[in-house]
C-alpha positions as CSV (number, residue, x, y, z in Angstrom):
1,M,-21.0,28.4,18.7
2,D,-19.7,28.0,22.4
3,K,-17.3,30.4,24.1
4,L,-15.5,30.7,26.9
5,F,-14.9,33.3,29.5
6,V,-11.9,33.0,31.5
7,E,-11.2,35.2,34.5
8,G,-7.4,35.9,35.5
9,P,-5.0,35.7,36.9
10,V,-5.2,32.5,39.0
11,T,-2.8,29.9,40.5
12,L,-3.8,26.4,39.7
13,N,-3.4,23.7,42.6
14,G,-4.4,20.4,43.1
15,S,-4.4,17.0,40.9
16,V,-5.7,16.2,37.4
17,K,-5.9,13.0,35.3
18,V,-5.2,12.9,31.5
19,S,-7.8,11.3,29.5
20,S,-7.0,8.6,26.7
21,A,-4.5,10.0,24.2
22,K,-6.8,11.4,21.4
23,N,-4.0,10.7,18.6
24,A,-3.5,7.0,19.8
25,T,-7.3,6.4,20.1
26,L,-8.3,7.3,16.3
27,P,-6.2,5.2,14.7
28,I,-6.8,2.3,17.0
29,L,-10.3,2.7,16.5
30,V,-9.9,2.5,12.8
31,A,-7.9,-0.7,13.1
32,T,-11.1,-2.6,14.1
33,L,-11.7,-2.3,10.5
34,L,-9.4,-5.5,10.6
35,C,-11.2,-7.7,12.6
36,P,-14.0,-9.8,11.8
37,Y,-15.5,-9.8,15.2
38,A,-16.3,-7.2,18.2
39,V,-13.5,-5.5,20.1
40,K,-13.8,-3.8,23.3
41,F,-12.3,-0.6,24.8
42,D,-11.7,0.9,28.1
43,S,-12.3,4.7,28.4
44,I,-12.5,6.1,25.2
45,P,-12.1,9.9,25.5
46,D,-15.4,11.9,24.9
47,L,-14.0,14.1,22.1
48,M,-15.5,15.5,19.0
49,D,-12.7,13.9,16.8
50,V,-13.5,10.4,18.7
51,S,-17.4,10.9,17.9
52,T,-16.5,11.6,14.1
53,I,-14.1,8.8,13.7
54,I,-17.3,6.8,15.2
55,K,-19.5,7.9,13.1
56,L,-17.3,7.2,10.0
57,L,-17.1,3.6,11.1
58,Q,-20.9,3.3,11.7
59,S,-21.4,5.0,8.2
60,M,-19.4,1.9,6.8
61,G,-21.8,-0.6,8.6
62,V,-19.5,-1.0,12.2
63,K,-22.1,-1.2,15.3
64,L,-21.4,0.4,18.4
65,S,-22.3,-0.4,21.8
66,Q,-21.6,1.1,25.1
67,S,-22.0,0.0,28.8
68,G,-20.4,2.5,31.4
69,D,-16.5,3.0,30.5
70,E,-16.7,0.1,27.9
71,T,-17.1,0.6,24.2
72,T,-17.5,-2.0,21.7
73,L,-17.0,-1.6,18.1
74,D,-17.9,-4.6,15.8
75,A,-16.7,-4.7,12.2
76,T,-17.9,-8.4,11.6
77,T,-19.6,-7.2,8.3
78,L,-19.2,-3.8,6.5
79,M,-22.2,-2.5,4.3
80,N,-19.6,-0.5,2.2
81,Q,-16.0,0.5,1.9
82,H,-16.6,4.2,1.2
83,A,-15.4,7.3,3.4
84,D,-17.7,10.1,2.1
85,Y,-16.6,13.7,2.1
86,A,-19.3,14.8,4.7
87,L,-17.6,13.1,7.4
88,V,-13.8,13.2,5.9
89,K,-13.7,17.0,5.6
90,T,-13.5,17.5,9.2
91,M,-10.6,15.4,10.2
92,R,-7.5,14.3,8.8
93,A,-7.4,11.1,10.7
94,S,-10.1,9.5,8.7
95,V,-7.9,9.0,5.7
96,L,-6.5,6.1,8.2
97,V,-9.3,3.8,7.0
98,L,-7.5,3.6,3.7
99,G,-5.3,0.9,4.7
100,P,-7.4,-1.5,6.8
101,L,-10.2,-1.2,4.3
102,L,-7.7,-2.2,1.2
103,A,-6.3,-5.0,3.2
104,R,-9.6,-6.5,4.0
105,Y,-11.6,-5.9,1.3
106,G,-9.2,-5.1,-1.8
107,V,-11.2,-1.7,-2.3
108,A,-11.6,1.6,-0.6
109,S,-13.0,5.0,-1.5
110,V,-12.1,7.8,0.4
111,S,-12.4,11.3,0.3
112,L,-9.4,13.7,0.5
113,P,-9.0,14.8,4.1
114,G,-9.5,17.9,6.0
115,G,-8.8,18.9,9.5
116,C,-7.0,22.1,11.3
117,A,-5.7,24.6,8.6
118,I,-2.3,24.2,10.0
119,G,-0.6,23.4,6.6
120,A,-0.9,21.0,3.4
121,R,0.0,17.8,4.9
122,P,-0.2,16.1,1.8
123,V,-1.5,12.2,1.7
124,D,1.3,11.5,-0.8
125,I,3.3,9.3,1.6
126,H,0.2,7.3,2.4
127,L,-0.4,6.8,-1.1
128,M,2.9,5.7,-2.3
129,G,3.3,3.1,0.4
130,M,0.2,1.7,-0.5
131,E,1.4,1.2,-4.3
132,K,4.5,-0.3,-2.9
133,L,2.2,-3.2,-1.1
134,G,0.4,-3.5,-4.8
135,A,-2.4,-1.4,-4.8
136,Q,-3.6,0.7,-7.6
137,I,-4.4,4.2,-6.8
138,Q,-6.5,6.9,-8.4
139,I,-7.8,10.5,-7.5
140,E,-11.2,11.5,-9.3
141,N,-13.3,13.9,-7.9
142,G,-11.9,14.6,-4.7
143,Y,-11.5,11.0,-3.6
144,I,-8.9,8.4,-3.4
145,K,-9.8,5.3,-4.9
146,A,-7.8,2.3,-4.5
147,T,-7.7,-1.2,-5.5
148,A,-5.9,-4.5,-4.9
149,K,-6.4,-8.2,-5.8
150,K,-4.2,-8.7,-2.8
151,L,-1.7,-6.7,-0.8
152,I,1.8,-8.1,-0.7
153,G,4.4,-7.3,2.0
154,A,7.4,-4.8,0.7
155,V,10.2,-2.8,2.1
156,I,8.5,0.8,2.0
157,T,11.2,3.6,2.8
158,L,9.2,6.7,4.0
159,P,10.7,10.0,2.6
160,F,9.7,11.6,6.0
161,P,8.8,9.8,9.3
162,S,5.1,10.8,8.8
163,V,2.8,9.2,11.8
164,G,-0.2,9.0,10.0
165,A,1.4,7.0,6.8
166,T,3.2,4.8,9.2
167,E,0.0,4.2,10.8
168,N,-1.9,3.6,7.6
169,L,1.1,1.3,6.4
170,M,1.2,-0.4,9.4
171,M,-2.6,-1.4,9.1
172,A,-2.6,-2.4,5.6
173,A,0.7,-4.6,5.9
174,V,-1.5,-6.7,8.8
175,L,-3.2,-8.6,5.8
176,A,-0.7,-8.6,3.2
177,E,1.1,-11.8,2.3
178,G,4.6,-11.9,4.0
179,E,6.9,-9.3,5.5
180,T,6.3,-5.5,5.3
181,V,9.2,-3.5,6.3
182,I,8.5,0.3,7.1
183,E,12.1,2.1,7.1
184,N,12.1,5.7,8.5
185,A,9.1,5.3,10.2
186,A,7.7,7.4,12.9
187,M,8.8,6.7,16.8
188,E,5.9,8.7,18.7
189,P,4.4,6.8,21.3
190,E,1.0,6.6,19.4
191,I,3.0,4.2,17.1
192,D,3.6,1.9,20.0
193,D,0.3,2.0,20.8
194,L,-1.1,1.0,17.9
195,A,1.3,-2.0,17.3
196,D,0.2,-2.9,21.1
197,F,-3.1,-3.2,20.0
198,L,-2.9,-5.1,16.9
199,I,-0.4,-7.3,18.7
200,A,-3.2,-8.5,21.1
201,Q,-5.0,-9.3,18.4
202,G,-2.5,-11.8,17.3
203,V,-0.4,-9.8,14.7
204,K,3.6,-10.3,14.9
205,I,5.0,-6.9,14.7
206,S,8.5,-5.5,16.0
207,G,10.5,-2.7,16.0
208,A,7.6,-0.2,17.2
209,G,9.0,3.0,18.7
210,T,12.1,2.9,16.4
211,S,12.7,4.1,12.9
212,R,12.4,0.0,11.2
213,I,9.0,-1.5,12.1
214,I,8.6,-5.2,10.7
215,I,4.8,-6.5,10.3
216,Q,4.4,-10.0,9.5
217,G,1.3,-10.4,7.6
218,I,-1.3,-13.2,8.4
219,P,-4.4,-14.3,6.9
220,I,-7.8,-12.8,8.4
221,E,-8.9,-15.6,10.6
222,R,-5.7,-15.6,12.3
223,L,-7.0,-12.5,14.1
224,K,-8.2,-13.3,17.5
225,P,-10.1,-11.1,20.1
226,A,-8.0,-9.7,22.9
227,T,-8.5,-11.3,26.5
228,K,-9.3,-8.2,28.1
229,P,-10.7,-4.1,26.6
230,Y,-8.1,-2.3,25.3
231,R,-6.9,1.2,27.2
232,V,-5.3,3.8,25.1
233,I,-2.2,5.3,26.6
234,G,-2.9,8.8,28.3
235,D,-2.8,11.7,26.2
236,R,0.9,13.2,26.4
237,I,-0.1,16.5,24.8
238,E,-2.9,17.1,27.1
239,A,-0.2,16.3,30.2
240,A,2.0,19.2,28.5
241,T,-1.0,21.4,28.5
242,F,-1.4,20.9,32.3
243,I,2.0,21.1,33.1
244,I,2.5,24.0,31.5
245,A,-0.3,25.7,32.8
246,A,0.6,24.9,36.3
247,I,4.1,26.6,35.7
248,M,2.5,29.5,34.1
249,T,0.2,30.2,37.0
250,G,2.8,29.3,39.5
251,G,0.7,26.6,41.0
252,E,1.4,23.1,42.3
253,V,-0.2,20.6,40.4
254,K,-0.3,16.8,40.1
255,V,-0.7,15.4,36.4
256,E,-1.7,11.9,36.7
257,G,-2.7,9.2,34.0
258,F,0.6,9.7,31.4
259,K,3.9,8.5,31.0
260,P,6.4,11.5,31.5
261,K,8.9,9.5,29.5
262,H,6.8,10.3,26.6
263,L,7.5,14.1,26.9
264,T,11.2,13.7,27.8
265,Y,12.5,16.2,25.5
266,V,9.6,19.1,26.6
267,L,10.5,18.4,30.1
268,E,13.9,18.6,29.2
269,I,13.3,22.1,27.6
270,L,11.2,23.1,30.7
271,K,13.8,22.4,33.3
272,K,16.3,24.7,31.1
273,M,13.8,27.6,31.8
274,G,14.0,26.9,35.4
275,A,10.9,25.0,35.9
276,D,10.6,22.5,39.1
277,F,9.0,19.1,38.9
278,V,9.3,15.8,40.1
279,A,8.0,12.8,37.5
280,D,7.7,9.0,38.6
281,E,6.4,6.4,36.0
282,N,2.8,7.5,35.3
283,S,2.8,11.1,36.6
284,L,4.3,14.4,37.1
285,T,4.2,17.1,39.8
286,V,4.9,20.6,39.4
287,K,6.3,22.6,42.0
288,K,6.3,26.5,42.3
289,S,8.9,27.6,40.3
290,N,11.4,30.7,40.4
291,R,12.0,33.2,37.7
292,L,11.7,31.6,34.6
293,K,14.2,32.4,31.4
294,G,13.4,32.4,27.7
295,V,14.8,29.4,25.3
296,A,15.3,28.3,21.8
297,I,13.1,25.5,20.7
298,E,12.7,23.6,17.1
299,T,10.1,21.6,16.4
300,A,11.1,18.0,15.1
301,P,9.4,14.4,14.9
302,Y,9.5,12.4,18.1
303,P,11.5,12.2,20.1
304,G,12.3,16.0,19.1
305,F,10.1,18.8,20.5
306,P,6.6,18.1,19.4
307,T,4.6,20.4,17.1
308,D,1.7,19.7,19.0
309,V,3.2,21.7,22.4
310,Q,4.4,24.7,20.2
311,A,1.6,26.9,20.9
312,Q,1.6,26.1,24.9
313,M,5.3,26.7,24.9
314,M,4.6,30.0,23.4
315,A,2.0,31.0,25.7
316,L,4.8,30.4,28.4
317,M,7.6,32.0,26.9
318,S,5.3,35.5,26.5
319,I,5.6,35.8,30.4
320,V,9.0,34.7,30.9
321,E,12.1,36.7,31.3
322,G,14.0,37.4,28.3
323,S,13.9,36.4,24.6
324,S,12.7,32.9,23.5
325,I,12.5,31.6,19.6
326,V,10.5,28.9,18.1
327,T,11.3,27.6,14.5
328,E,8.3,25.6,13.1
329,T,9.6,22.9,11.1
330,I,6.8,20.4,10.8
331,F,3.8,22.7,9.5
332,E,4.0,25.9,7.4
333,N,1.1,27.6,8.7
334,R,0.9,26.8,12.8
335,F,1.6,30.3,14.1
336,M,-2.0,31.0,13.6
337,H,-2.3,31.8,17.5
338,V,0.5,34.7,17.3
339,P,-1.9,37.5,16.2
340,E,-4.5,36.5,18.9
341,M,-2.0,36.2,21.7
342,G,-0.8,39.5,20.5
343,R,-4.3,41.0,21.3
344,M,-3.5,40.1,25.0
345,G,-0.3,41.6,25.3
346,A,2.4,39.1,23.9
347,R,4.9,40.5,21.9
348,V,6.0,38.0,19.3
349,T,7.5,38.8,16.0
350,L,7.4,36.3,13.0
351,K,9.8,35.8,10.4
352,G,9.5,32.7,8.3
353,K,9.5,29.6,9.8
354,S,10.5,31.7,13.2
355,A,8.9,33.1,16.1
356,L,10.8,35.7,18.0
357,I,9.1,35.9,22.0
358,E,9.9,38.9,24.2
359,G,8.7,38.0,27.6
360,V,6.2,40.4,29.2
361,E,5.2,41.3,32.8
362,S,2.0,40.8,32.3
363,L,-1.0,40.2,29.6
364,S,-4.3,41.1,29.8
365,G,-7.8,39.7,29.0
366,A,-9.3,40.6,25.3
367,P,-11.7,38.8,23.1
368,V,-9.7,36.4,21.0
369,M,-10.4,33.5,18.6
370,C,-9.6,29.8,18.4
371,T,-8.0,29.0,15.1
372,D,-6.7,25.2,15.5
373,L,-6.8,22.9,18.3
374,R,-3.4,23.2,20.2
375,A,-3.8,27.1,19.5
376,S,-7.2,27.3,21.4
377,A,-5.2,25.7,24.7
378,A,-2.8,28.0,24.1
379,L,-5.4,30.8,24.5
380,I,-6.6,29.1,27.7
381,L,-3.3,29.4,29.1
382,C,-2.4,33.1,28.6
383,A,-6.1,34.1,29.4
384,M,-5.6,31.9,32.7
385,V,-2.4,34.5,33.6
386,A,-3.7,37.7,32.3
387,K,-5.4,40.6,34.0
388,G,-9.4,40.5,33.2
389,T,-11.5,38.5,31.4
390,T,-10.9,37.0,28.3
391,E,-13.8,36.2,25.5
392,I,-12.7,33.0,23.9
393,Q,-14.5,32.1,20.6
394,R,-15.0,29.4,18.2
395,V,-13.8,26.9,21.1
396,Y,-15.5,23.6,18.8
397,H,-11.5,23.6,18.2
398,L,-10.8,23.1,21.7
399,D,-13.4,20.5,21.9
400,R,-12.1,18.4,18.9
401,G,-9.0,17.2,21.4
402,Y,-9.5,18.1,24.7
403,E,-12.1,16.2,26.8
404,K,-13.6,18.5,29.4
405,I,-10.7,20.6,29.7
406,D,-12.5,23.8,30.9
407,E,-14.1,21.6,34.0
408,K,-10.6,20.1,34.6
409,L,-9.1,23.4,34.8
410,T,-11.7,25.1,36.8
411,N,-11.2,22.1,39.5
412,L,-7.6,23.4,39.8
413,G,-8.7,26.7,40.7
414,A,-9.4,28.4,36.9
415,R,-12.1,30.8,36.6
416,I,-13.8,29.4,33.5
417,K,-17.4,29.8,32.4
418,R,-18.7,28.2,29.4
419,V,-21.7,29.7,27.3
420,K,-23.6,27.7,24.9
421,G,-23.8,29.0,21.3
């Protein structure tokens, strides 16, 4: 397994462009299962999770071709509607193939998913919604087996604004007969992007970005190829990671290729802490900040504070003045980075769903281990401000969702060496 060796402390300066959003790319690639024609994409990120979802699609018969920055997926004909455990076990987003397969073929067999060990994340909401659309669901031998003679539009009220369930049901509703209304839908920018992609294929969708999404089902023959390759939105989570990195190291960094409005709540918290930055429509520039102070945050569905930025924010809190509190309401096991940060000198006390962080003057390099994707980013942030060398093991977690982050940080002045394992 690869390792990273990070020398600190450093000050980051310069500019960096974020990649297309992982959390938007995955459902959009899966949505090509609905399309009886080739679909072109511009600048798909080179990530382990993206590679995994493409392998899953190819296992079903989707054809892949690439030319420069352009990627083409062709699901005109599929060999099977089966998502095997060997691929699904590594990534939770694989369950998203359920909706489009069921809508197009009336049958799907999908292994129960895996992914980061940050909580149970049940698929019950997905299955409840599919049943509302008329599907028959059975779980046998670790697989979700779904059938439907025809999906029929329905009003579906989600008990929780699940991003994955919202995406899965949106895709299923595309080929369902009549109108589907998703109430209490997730409002994340990635939902908007999936809607934009489907609209570009001729689907009528309204309300994306609100808690009520309406999809008008159409026959498959009315889908049509978009006029140009689709470009997925910039990764707001990657952008937040670079912004926090710049603030922590006391540098001046311009983060480009994303929409700061997608991080409104995060930026409000950073302002409250004393951070200084200037934002425009598609970039944000971090300025050197004065003394930063602790703050309390609570993760919540969008537009609240994103759980995917919680670990990175805790890294910042570990070195600011005073106390901070982080309350995690989305996943019950998302503090696994805390013991590793403690090895570097961070002072964090866990109590139930909350973490109390006492800021320290400095951190120290130490051997640490990645436990999940965002925890990995938090450890790199800590390592860049720590005194000495930090050895970060199991960085395959990092490679799932950050495209060449070690190279991007090195270009900003970080001292990071990757050792192949």
